[in-house]
N, C-alpha and C positions, 0 to 999 in steps of 0.2 A: 432269644433262644434259637429261633429259626436261622439267624445269621451264623450262630456258633455251629449248628449242625452242618450248614452248607460249607463253612470253612473247614471243618473236620473232614467232610466228604471230599473236598477238593484236595486236601493234604493226602488222603488215602489214595486218590486217583493219581496224584503226582508220583507216588511211590510205585504204583502199578505201571504207569506209563514210562517211568525211568528205565524199565527193563527193555523197552523197545529201542531199537537202533534206528537213528535217523538215516534215511536213504536205504532202508532194508526192503523196500517194495520193488517188485518186478511186474511190469505190465506184460501179461502173457500174450497179448494181441488177439485174444479170443473171447473177450468179455469178462475175463477174470484177472485178478491181481493176487500175487503170492507175497506174503510177508515172510521174508527170510529169517526174521528174529523169532517168530512164533511158529512158523511152518504152516500157518493157516492160508487157505486159498479163499478169496472173497469174490463175490459177485461185484464186478466193477461199478455198475450203476443199478440202482433199484428201479423198479418199473413205475415209480411215483404213484402207486396205489396204496392208500391207507387201508389197513385191514384190522379186524378184530383179532385177538390173540390166537384163537383156535384156527382161524383161517390163515394166519401167518405161519403157524406150525405146518399146516397142510400144504401151503404154497411151497415152502422150502423142501419138505419131504418129497413133493411131486416135481420139483424142478430138475430139468435136464439141461445142463449148460456146459459147453466146451467138451462134450462127450462124457461128462460125469453125471451120475444120478444119485450120489450119496450126500447131497446137500442137507443142511439142517439149519434151524433157527439158532443163532449164536447165543452162547451164554453171556451174561452181563460182563464177565471178565474179558471175553473175546472182543466185545464191542469197545470196552475201555482201552484195549490194546491199540485201537486205531487213533487214539488221541496222542499227538506228538508231545514229547516231554517239554514242559515249560510253555506250551502254546495254548493259552486259554482265551483266545479271541475267536469269536464266531466266524465261520464254523470251525470247530476244533477237530478237523480231519484234514488230511493232506488232499487238497482239491486237485492236484496234478494227477494223482492216481485214482481218486474217487470224485470225478466231476459231477456237478449237478446234484450234490448231496443236499437234501433239505436239512436245515439246521435244527429241525424239531425232533420229535420223538421217534426212536427206532426200537422195536420190540426185542427183548431178550427171551431166552427159554426159561429163565429163572422165575418160578412161581412164588407168590407170597407177597408180604408187604413189609416195607422198611419201618422199623420202630426206632431207629437211631443210626448213627454212623456205623456202618458195617454190621448192623443187626437186622436180621430178617425173621419175621414171624410167619407161621403157616397161615395161609389165607387162600383157599382155592378160587376165590373170585378175583384175585389180583395177580399181577405179574410186574416185573421190573422192566424198565426201558431206559435207554440212554439218550440224552439230548446232546446234539452236537452244537447247540448254541451255548450251553453252559458247561458241557463236558462232564456231566454227572449222571449217576443213576437215580431214578425216581420210581415211584409206584403208581400204577394206574389200574382201573377196572378192566378186566379182560374183554368186556363188551365195548369198551372204547376202541378207537382206531389209531394206529400208529403206522409208520413206514416200516418196511422190511428190507434187510440186506442179508442174504443167505451166505453161509460159510461152509467149508468142508475141511476135514483134517483136524489135527490137534486132539485134545482130550487125552 
């Protein structure tokens, strides 16, 4: 059953990632990368500090980078857009534009717990994260720690 869920999740991710254009990134030379396919501007490198979920939200909301102060914790779909189409070898992120990315968990702003492929239940104690070793979203207790990469724009 677990393998079936993971396969279904990977299939859903492949559909989401297929909308991203290969080579759509621009390194802005100021610690940020812009994705031309989504319009999102990303923090190029995270600070390699693992945070609890509430601290991750505060970190992004308080970040000033490249003259911008409207950073936010990315939604799970924002994070999934970083996974190149058809590339599911760890790390599943373009290392040319996002160097030194830890292949493990990165928090998303999406609260709740996954109950099945694409199904989310309300649970204020949990939030979703994306792993760049598997390229899939998973659920974790908010009191646990994950890496953070902030984003601006979109939505």
